[in-house]
VOVEX-89168 format. One line per field, with one value per atom (N, C-alpha, C, O): z, y, x; residue in one letter. Coordinates in steps of 0.1 Angstrom, whole numbers, plus 5000, padded with zeros to 4 digits. Example, Ala and Ser with C-alpha at 12.3 -4.5 7.8 and 13.67 -1.06 7.14 Angstrom:
<recs>
Z	c(5078	5078	5078	5085	5071	5071	5079	5080);
Y	c(4943	4955	4967	4967	4978	4989	5000	5011);
X	c(5132	5123	5132	5142	5128	5137	5129	5134);
aa	c(A	A	A	A	S	S	S	S);
</recs>
This chain:
<recs>
Z	c(0540	0536	0542	0547	0543	0549	0564	0570	0570	0585	0588	0599	0579	0581	0583	0590	0576	0576	0586	0586	0595	0605	0616	0622	0618	0628	0639	0636	0651	0662	0668	0664	0678	0685	0692	0692	0698	0704	0695	0698	0683	0673	0668	0666	0666	0661	0671	0668	0684	0695	0696	0697	0697	0698	0686	0688	0674	0662	0663	0659	0667	0669	0679	0677	0690	0700	0695	0697	0688	0683	0672	0672	0664	0654	0660	0656	0671	0678	0684	0683	0690	0695	0685	0687	0673	0662	0657	0654	0655	0650	0660	0656	0673	0683	0684	0687	0682	0683	0672	0674	0660	0649	0651	0649	0656	0659	0669	0667	0680	0691	0687	0692	0679	0676	0667	0668	0659	0651	0659	0654	0671	0679	0689	0696	0690	0700	0695	0683	0703	0699	0708	0720	0701	0708	0709	0700	0720	0722	0725	0731	0719	0722	0733	0738	0738	0749	0762	0766	0769	0782	0792	0799	0793	0804	0802	0811	0789	0787	0791	0794	0792	0797	0811	0816	0819	0833	0836	0847	0826	0828	0827	0820	0835	0835	0822	0818	0815	0802	0792	0783	0792	0782	0784	0774	0796	0798	0797	0794	0801	0800	0786	0783	0776	0762	0757	0747	0764	0760	0766	0761	0775	0781	0772	0772	0763	0753	0744	0739	0740	0732	0739	0733	0751	0759	0761	0761	0764	0765	0753	0753	0741	0728	0726	0721	0730	0728	0737	0733	0749	0758	0753	0753	0747	0740	0728	0727	0720	0709	0713	0707	0724	0728	0734	0733	0741	0747	0735	0736	0725	0713	0707	0703	0705	0699	0707	0702	0720	0729	0728	0728	0726	0724	0711	0710	0700	0687	0687	0681	0694	0695	0707	0710	0714	0724	0736	0741	0739	0750	0764	0764	0774	0786	0794	0802	0791	0797	0791	0795	0781	0774	0783	0783	0792	0801	0811	0814	0816	0825	0819	0825	0806	0799	0796	0797	0793	0791	0804	0804	0815	0828	0832	0838	0829	0832	0825	0830	0812	0803	0809	0810	0811	0816	0829	0831	0839	0852	0850	0856	0843	0841	0835	0840	0824	0817	0825	0826	0830	0836	0849	0852	0857	0869	0865	0872	0855	0851	0847	0852	0840	0835	0847	0849	0855	0866	0877	0882	0880	0889	0884	0891	0871	0864	0865	0868	0863	0864	0878	0880	0888	0902	0907	0918	0898	0902	0911	0918	0912	0921	0915	0922	0902	0896	0889	0884	0889	0883	0889	0891	0893	0900	0891	0895	0877	0868	0865	0859	0868	0865	0878	0889	0876	0888	0884	0872	0894	0891	0882	0874	0882	0874	0859	0851	0857	0843	0837	0825	0844	0840	0827	0817	0826	0814	0803	0791	0806	0796	0791	0782	0798	0795	0795	0785	0805	0806	0814	0825	0809	0816	0811	0799	0820	0816	0809	0801	0813	0809	0795	0790	0790	0777	0769	0774	0756	0747	0748	0751	0747	0748	0739	0743	0727	0717	0721	0716	0729	0732	0745	0747	0753	0766	0764	0771	0756	0754	0748	0751	0738	0731	0741	0743	0749	0758	0770	0774	0774	0785	0781	0788	0769	0764	0762	0766	0756	0754	0767	0768	0777	0790	0797	0803	0796	0802	0794	0800	0781	0773	0777	0778	0778	0782	0796	0797	0805	0818	0818	0824	0810	0809	0802	0807	0792	0785	0794	0795	0801	0810	0821	0824	0828	0841	0838	0846	0826	0823	0815	0812	0812	0805	0791	0788	0784	0771	0761	0753	0763	0754	0757	0749	0768	0772	0774	0770	0780	0783	0798	0805	0804	0818	0825	0820	0835	0842	0850	0853	0852	0860	0875	0880	0881	0895	0904	0899	0916	0926	0927	0927	0927	0928	0915	0916	0903	0891	0891	0885	0896	0897	0906	0902	0917	0926	0920	0922	0912	0904	0894	0893	0887	0878	0884	0879	0895	0902	0908	0907	0914	0919	0908	0910	0897	0886	0881	0878	0880	0876	0885	0880	0898	0907	0906	0906	0905	0904	0891	0892	0880	0867	0868	0862	0874	0875	0883	0879	0894	0903	0900	0906	0893	0890	0884	0889	0874	0868	0878	0876	0888	0898	0906	0911	0908	0916	0908	0914	0895	0887	0888	0882);
Y	c(2011	2016	2030	2032	2038	2051	2050	2059	2040	2038	2036	2039	2030	2027	2040	2040	2051	2063	2073	2084	2069	2078	2080	2070	2092	2095	2103	2113	2098	2105	2115	2117	2122	2133	2128	2134	2116	2110	2108	2111	2102	2100	2113	2114	2123	2136	2142	2147	2143	2148	2140	2146	2127	2118	2120	2120	2121	2123	2136	2137	2147	2160	2159	2165	2152	2151	2143	2146	2132	2123	2131	2129	2138	2146	2156	2158	2163	2173	2165	2170	2154	2146	2141	2141	2137	2133	2144	2143	2156	2168	2172	2174	2172	2175	2165	2168	2152	2141	2143	2141	2146	2148	2160	2159	2171	2183	2180	2183	2173	2171	2159	2159	2150	2139	2144	2139	2154	2160	2169	2172	2173	2182	2175	2181	2162	2154	2152	2147	2154	2150	2139	2140	2127	2115	2116	2121	2111	2111	2097	2089	2094	2081	2082	2072	2094	2096	2092	2098	2083	2078	2089	2088	2098	2108	2117	2123	2119	2128	2121	2128	2108	2101	2103	2101	2108	2111	2126	2130	2133	2148	2150	2144	2160	2164	2169	2166	2176	2182	2172	2173	2161	2150	2144	2142	2141	2134	2143	2139	2156	2165	2168	2171	2166	2168	2158	2161	2147	2137	2140	2133	2148	2151	2156	2150	2165	2169	2157	2156	2149	2137	2127	2123	2124	2115	2121	2113	2134	2140	2140	2138	2141	2140	2126	2124	2116	2102	2099	2092	2105	2103	2110	2104	2122	2128	2120	2119	2115	2107	2094	2091	2088	2076	2079	2071	2090	2094	2096	2092	2103	2105	2092	2091	2083	2070	2062	2055	2063	2056	2061	2054	2074	2081	2077	2074	2076	2073	2059	2056	2050	2036	2033	2022	2044	2044	2034	2027	2035	2027	2033	2046	2026	2032	2040	2048	2037	2044	2057	2063	2061	2074	2086	2094	2087	2098	2098	2109	2086	2086	2090	2098	2086	2090	2105	2111	2110	2125	2132	2142	2127	2134	2132	2142	2121	2119	2129	2135	2130	2140	2154	2162	2157	2171	2174	2185	2165	2168	2169	2178	2160	2159	2172	2178	2176	2188	2201	2209	2202	2215	2217	2228	2206	2207	2210	2218	2203	2206	2221	2227	2226	2240	2250	2259	2247	2256	2256	2266	2244	2243	2250	2257	2249	2256	2271	2279	2276	2291	2296	2307	2287	2292	2290	2295	2284	2283	2271	2271	2262	2250	2239	2231	2238	2227	2231	2222	2243	2248	2261	2270	2262	2274	2286	2297	2284	2295	2301	2312	2295	2301	2305	2300	2315	2320	2325	2324	2329	2334	2346	2349	2354	2366	2362	2371	2350	2346	2342	2338	2343	2339	2346	2340	2359	2366	2364	2366	2360	2356	2342	2337	2334	2320	2312	2305	2313	2306	2294	2294	2283	2270	2261	2261	2255	2247	2234	2229	2228	2215	2214	2203	2224	2224	2236	2247	2234	2246	2257	2254	2269	2280	2280	2283	2275	2275	2264	2264	2254	2243	2246	2239	2255	2257	2261	2255	2271	2275	2264	2262	2257	2246	2235	2231	2231	2220	2224	2217	2237	2241	2242	2238	2247	2248	2234	2232	2225	2212	2204	2196	2207	2201	2205	2197	2218	2223	2218	2214	2217	2211	2196	2192	2189	2175	2173	2164	2181	2180	2183	2176	2193	2196	2184	2180	2179	2167	2155	2148	2152	2141	2141	2132	2153	2153	2157	2154	2163	2165	2154	2154	2144	2132	2135	2130	2144	2148	2136	2136	2127	2115	2105	2095	2106	2096	2082	2072	2082	2069	2068	2076	2059	2057	2070	2075	2074	2086	2083	2072	2094	2093	2091	2100	2081	2079	2087	2093	2088	2096	2090	2098	2077	2071	2074	2076	2074	2077	2092	2095	2100	2115	2117	2124	2110	2111	2105	2110	2094	2089	2099	2101	2106	2116	2127	2132	2132	2143	2139	2147	2127	2123	2120	2124	2115	2113	2126	2127	2136	2149	2155	2161	2154	2159	2151	2158	2138	2130	2134	2136	2134	2137	2152	2154	2161	2175	2176	2183	2169	2170	2160	2161	2150	2139	2145	2141	2153	2158	2167	2168	2172	2181	2172	2177	2160	2151	2142	2134	2144	2136	2142	2137);
X	c(4748	4761	4764	4775	4754	4755	4758	4765	4753	4755	4770	4774	4777	4792	4800	4809	4796	4804	4799	4803	4790	4785	4795	4799	4800	4810	4803	4797	4805	4799	4808	4820	4803	4810	4823	4833	4822	4834	4845	4857	4842	4852	4859	4871	4850	4856	4865	4876	4860	4869	4881	4892	4880	4892	4901	4914	4896	4904	4912	4923	4905	4912	4923	4934	4921	4931	4942	4954	4939	4950	4958	4970	4951	4958	4968	4979	4963	4972	4984	4995	4981	4992	5002	5014	4997	5006	5014	5026	5008	5016	5027	5038	5023	5033	5044	5056	5040	5050	5060	5072	5056	5065	5074	5086	5068	5076	5087	5099	5084	5094	5103	5114	5099	5108	5119	5130	5117	5128	5137	5148	5133	5142	5150	5158	5149	5157	5170	5172	5180	5194	5199	5201	5201	5205	5221	5227	5225	5240	5245	5238	5256	5262	5273	5278	5275	5284	5277	5267	5283	5277	5275	5265	5284	5283	5271	5265	5266	5255	5242	5232	5242	5230	5227	5215	5236	5234	5231	5232	5228	5226	5211	5203	5206	5192	5188	5176	5196	5192	5189	5180	5196	5194	5181	5173	5177	5164	5152	5141	5154	5143	5139	5127	5148	5144	5133	5127	5132	5122	5108	5099	5107	5094	5083	5072	5086	5076	5072	5060	5081	5079	5070	5060	5073	5064	5050	5041	5050	5037	5028	5016	5035	5028	5023	5012	5031	5026	5014	5005	5014	5003	4990	4980	4992	4981	4976	4963	4985	4981	4973	4963	4978	4972	4958	4948	4957	4943	4933	4922	4938	4929	4925	4914	4934	4931	4922	4913	4924	4914	4900	4890	4899	4886	4880	4868	4888	4883	4877	4867	4884	4879	4870	4866	4866	4856	4860	4851	4872	4877	4873	4874	4870	4865	4876	4873	4889	4900	4904	4914	4896	4900	4899	4908	4889	4888	4899	4905	4903	4914	4927	4935	4930	4942	4942	4952	4931	4930	4933	4940	4927	4929	4944	4950	4950	4964	4973	4982	4970	4977	4975	4985	4963	4959	4966	4972	4966	4972	4988	4994	4993	5008	5013	5022	5007	5012	5009	5018	4997	4993	5001	5006	5003	5012	5026	5033	5031	5045	5047	5057	5038	5040	5037	5045	5027	5024	5036	5039	5041	5052	5064	5072	5066	5077	5076	5085	5063	5061	5062	5067	5059	5061	5075	5078	5084	5098	5100	5111	5091	5093	5101	5107	5101	5108	5121	5128	5124	5136	5141	5132	5153	5158	5158	5158	5159	5160	5147	5146	5136	5123	5116	5119	5108	5101	5087	5083	5079	5066	5066	5057	5077	5078	5080	5078	5084	5086	5073	5072	5062	5049	5045	5040	5048	5044	5054	5051	5066	5076	5075	5082	5066	5063	5076	5078	5084	5097	5095	5089	5100	5099	5111	5113	5118	5130	5126	5133	5115	5112	5105	5104	5100	5093	5098	5101	5100	5104	5093	5081	5098	5089	5077	5066	5079	5067	5057	5046	5061	5052	5044	5034	5048	5042	5027	5019	5024	5010	5002	4990	5008	5000	4997	4985	5007	5005	4996	4987	4997	4989	4974	4965	4972	4958	4952	4941	4960	4955	4953	4944	4961	4959	4946	4939	4943	4931	4919	4908	4919	4909	4907	4896	4918	4917	4911	4903	4914	4908	4893	4886	4889	4875	4867	4857	4873	4867	4866	4856	4877	4877	4868	4860	4867	4859	4845	4836	4841	4827	4822	4810	4830	4825	4819	4808	4825	4820	4819	4811	4828	4829	4819	4817	4811	4801	4807	4801	4819	4825	4825	4819	4833	4833	4839	4850	4833	4837	4850	4853	4858	4870	4866	4859	4871	4868	4877	4887	4874	4882	4897	4906	4898	4911	4919	4931	4913	4920	4924	4934	4915	4919	4931	4940	4931	4943	4955	4966	4954	4966	4971	4983	4962	4966	4973	4983	4968	4974	4988	4997	4988	5001	5011	5023	5007	5016	5022	5033	5013	5017	5028	5037	5026	5036	5049	5060	5048	5061	5068	5080	5061	5068	5073	5084	5067	5072	5084	5094	5085	5097	5108	5119	5106	5116	5129	5139	5128	5141	5149	5161	5142	5149	5158	5169	5155	5163	5173	5180	5173	5183	5197	5206);
aa	c(M	M	M	M	M	M	M	M	K	K	K	K	M	M	M	M	F	F	F	F	K	K	K	K	I	I	I	I	G	G	G	G	R	R	R	R	T	T	T	T	E	E	E	E	V	V	V	V	I	I	I	I	G	G	G	G	G	G	G	G	G	G	G	G	I	I	I	I	A	A	A	A	L	L	L	L	A	A	A	A	G	G	G	G	L	L	L	L	V	V	V	V	L	L	L	L	L	L	L	L	V	V	V	V	I	I	I	I	F	F	F	F	A	A	A	A	T	T	T	T	Q	Q	Q	Q	I	I	I	I	S	S	S	S	F	F	F	F	S	S	S	S	I	I	I	I	R	R	R	R	L	L	L	L	E	E	E	E	S	S	S	S	W	W	W	W	F	F	F	F	S	S	S	S	Q	Q	Q	Q	E	E	E	E	Y	Y	Y	Y	W	W	W	W	V	V	V	V	Q	Q	Q	Q	F	F	F	F	K	K	K	K	P	P	P	P	L	L	L	L	V	V	V	V	S	S	S	S	S	S	S	S	I	I	I	I	L	L	L	L	L	L	L	L	L	L	L	L	S	S	S	S	A	A	A	A	G	G	G	G	M	M	M	M	L	L	L	L	A	A	A	A	V	V	V	V	F	F	F	F	K	K	K	K	R	R	R	R	P	P	P	P	T	T	T	T	A	A	A	A	N	N	N	N	F	F	F	F	T	T	T	T	L	L	L	L	A	A	A	A	L	L	L	L	F	F	F	F	G	G	G	G	H	H	H	H	T	T	T	T	I	I	I	I	S	S	S	S	E	E	E	E	E	E	E	E	I	I	I	I	M	M	M	M	F	F	F	F	G	G	G	G	W	W	W	W	L	L	L	L	G	G	G	G	L	L	L	L	T	T	T	T	N	N	N	N	L	L	L	L	S	S	S	S	S	S	S	S	S	S	S	S	F	F	F	F	F	F	F	F	D	D	D	D	L	L	L	L	F	F	F	F	G	G	G	G	V	V	V	V	K	K	K	K	N	N	N	N	F	F	F	F	N	N	N	N	F	F	F	F	P	P	P	P	E	E	E	E	H	H	H	H	A	A	A	A	I	I	I	I	L	L	L	L	W	W	W	W	F	F	F	F	F	F	F	F	G	G	G	G	L	L	L	L	S	S	S	S	L	L	L	L	I	I	I	I	S	S	S	S	L	L	L	L	C	C	C	C	I	I	I	I	A	A	A	A	Y	Y	Y	Y	S	S	S	S	N	N	N	N	V	V	V	V	L	L	L	L	N	N	N	N	L	L	L	L	R	R	R	R	R	R	R	R	V	V	V	V	S	S	S	S	L	L	L	L	S	S	S	S	E	E	E	E	A	A	A	A	L	L	L	L	I	I	I	I	G	G	G	G	I	I	I	I	T	T	T	T	T	T	T	T	G	G	G	G	V	V	V	V	V	V	V	V	V	V	V	V	S	S	S	S	F	F	F	F	L	L	L	L	P	P	P	P	T	T	T	T	F	F	F	F	L	L	L	L);
</recs>
């Protein structure tokens, strides 16, 4: 009976990540304003508001994969880490938005994420990258091709709203 309730390090870490993703998901889901006006669907501002929500879903799914000890948990953590950290760093450097620049680094200004979410997401992305690449979860390691997919996905997601 006692063996049923034994929780390992992987489940605890995954549960913490999933909980953080769930909390952020609820916060950002309440901040989205849906529009029935067709012309608003073609604006950059409308689609950018969904980025924190999608990022929270990715974090939640990475945590759940870790809780259930799925081999793809490290890849999903790396994908989340690359996507978020690249998005925020490119925003700080002024590459993904004309209104932000390197000088806004200390003001933590970024067009694609709300100001209160930037530090949370950036911290979680660095933690996710450390967990994924050091294989703290003792699951399948991230391969070189998966790392390149994560980096490429981060770049594409960062620059996609610029071209909308």
